[in-house]
N, C-alpha and C positions, 0 to 999 in steps of 0.2 A: 682596446687594441688599435694601434696606429695604422694608418693607411699604408699600403705597400709603396715602395719607391717606384716611380714611373720612369722607364728607361726608353731612350731612342737609340737604335743600333744603326750606324752608318758604315757600310762597307760595300765595295762594288762586287765582291765575290759572293754569289748567292749561297754557296755551301758554308762559308764562314758566317754569314748572316743567320742562316738557319740554325747552325750549331750554337751560336751565341744566344739566339732567342730561346732555343730549347733549354740551354743550360740555365739562363737567368730566370725564365718562367717556371722552372722546376724548383726554385728555391723560395722558401718562405720570405715574405716581405719584399719581393721584387716582382715587377711585371713589365713586359715590353709592350709599349703602347704604339710603336711604329718602327718600321724599318726604312732605310734609305740606301740607294745605290750610288749616290754622288752627293757632293756638297750642297747643290741647289735643292735636292730633295730633302736633305737633312735640315736645311734652314726652314723649308716649308713645314716639315713635320714638327720642328721645335716651336714654331710660331703657332701652329694649330693645337698641339697637345700640351705645351708648356710643361715638359718633363722635369723630373728632379735631377737627372743626370743624362749625359749624352756620351755614348761610346763612338769614337771617330777614327776612321782610317785616314792615312795621309794621302796615298796615291789612289785617286779615283778619276774616271773620265769626266770631261766637262769641268765643273768646278771641283777642285781638289780640297782636301781637308784643311790645309793651311789657309787657303783663300776663304773658306767658310768660317774658319775659327773665330775671327773677331765678332761676327754676328752671333754665333752660337754661344759664346761665353757671356753675352749680354742677356741670354735667356736662361741658361742653366750651367752648372759645373760641367766641364768637358774632360773626359779621360781618353787620351790618345791610346788606341789599341791597334797596332800595326806591325808589319814586317820591316818597316823602314827604321833603321837604327843609325843612320848617318849623323855625324856630329852637328852639322849645320841645320839639319831638319829638326833634331831634338831641341837645340837651343832656340830655334825660331818658334817652335810650337809652344814652348814654355814662356818665351818672351811675349807671345801673343795672348797668354792667359790660360793655357791648358792647366788643369789641376793635377795632372800626372801623366806619365808616359810609360806604357807597357809594350814591350817587344814580344811578339809571339814566340813561343818556345822557351821563355824564361820565367814562366809562372805556372802554377797549378790552377785547377778550377777553383779551389777554395781560396787561393790568394787573389784571384780575379774578383770573386764575390766580395771579399774583404775590401779590396780597392774600390769597388763600385760604391760600397756603403760609406767608406771613409772619405771619398772625394766630396761627398755631399756635406761633410762636416769640416771641410777645409784641411783634411789630412792627406798630404801628398803621397803617392806611390810611384817609384821610378825603378825599373828593372835594371840589371847590371850593365847592359850595353849602353843604355841612356845615361846611367850614372857615370860611367867612365868617360863618355863624351863631355859631360858637364865638368867633371873634375879636370880633364885636360884643358878645357876652356878657362877654368879658374886659374890653373897653373900658368897658362899663357898670359892671362890678365895680370897676375901678380908679378910675373917677370917683366912685362911691359911697363907696369907702374914703377917697379923698382929702378928701371933705367930711364924713365921719362924725365927730361930736363924742363919741368914746368913747376911754377910755384904751387905749394901745397894748397893754398886757398883756392886757386883756380881749379886744381884737381878735385877738391871737395865739391865745388859747385858743379863741375861737369859730371861727376859721379852721381850727384843727387838728382840730376836731370835724366839719367839713363835708367830705364826700367830694370829692376832687379829680376834675375832669373830665379827659378824655383830653388836651385841648389845654392845660389848666392844668399837667398834668404835663410836657407837651412844652415849653411856652414860659414857664411861670411861674417858672423858676429864674434867668432872666437878671438880673444885678445892675442896680441903678439907674444905676450909673456907665457900664456898657456900653451900656445902652438909651439913655442920655442923649446918646450920641455921634451917634445917628441921628435923622433927621427922622421925623415921624409916618408918612409913606408908606414910608420905608425900614425902619422898625421893623415895619410890617405885612408887608412883603415878606420881611424876615428871619424873622418868625414862620412864614411859609409855607414858606420854605426849610427851617427847622428841623423842620417837619412832614413833610418828605420830598417836597414837590411839585416837579415839573419846571418849567422856564421856561414851557412851553406851558400847563400847568395854572395857574401863577401869573398869566399874561397873561389867561386866561379868567376867573379869580376876581376880578381887579382891573379888568377891562374896559380893558386897555391892550395895546399891541403887544408881541411878544416882544423887539423891538429895545429898547423902553423898559425892559422888565424887565432886559435885559442891562446897560443903562446904569446902572440903579439898583444892580444887583449889583456892578458895577465900583466904584461909589462906596462901597457897603457894605464891600467887601473893603479898600478904601483906609482907611476910617475905623476898621475893626476890625483893621487890620494883618494881614490874612489873604490867603492865596493860593489857597484852595480852599473849597468849600462845607463840607466836613467840619471844617476848621479854624475857619471863621467860626461854624459851628453850635456847636462845642465852647465857644468863647468866649461865645457868646450864651446858652448853657444853663448856663454856669458850671462846665463839666466839663473845661476845658482845664487841662493840667498846667503848673505854673510861673507 
């Protein structure tokens, strides 16, 4: 039997910390080894306990989560768990190396447990508010790139030096030919499918019904000549064989 995953919980709200600790400690294969009320305490706890994963809030007194993040990700995978869903905050956290971004109120207890386990395996989890922020950023980047009057070689060099965000790694690999088969709305939904979101989460993120999501997915599958989410995602990300 494998040892339980060791978790550090960092949040300045003692009620949130206690709730998370109780939830995580009550699940098989997980144990909370330390709690922290700010970024400085989180760094000390991480250095002392060498956890398998760190749950990190953004806004904390003294040293906040973003300030502590570069050190923490050098110790263990970090899953942002916060009420802060602002676009700039989401992008900065993922740019600094966070393995996922969960906004309170947008996930269930079981989804949190899954995210904690998955982030240790390099599988990202991003809730709807954070996903929308990243998609908006990607659309802005594509628009800016389309209108930039710079040589393609220079652009390629500049892009290669810029750290890729989580969603850029997830959805930035789709070819223009494949993306061009879908409408703007279908492409947005396919991006969300590729990020691992369920129909329910996609509906919430796009402010549409689950039935409408299913209708979009059926059209996406037809256009991508796919019969499953996995097959469609492989083609979308350019990882399909043959």
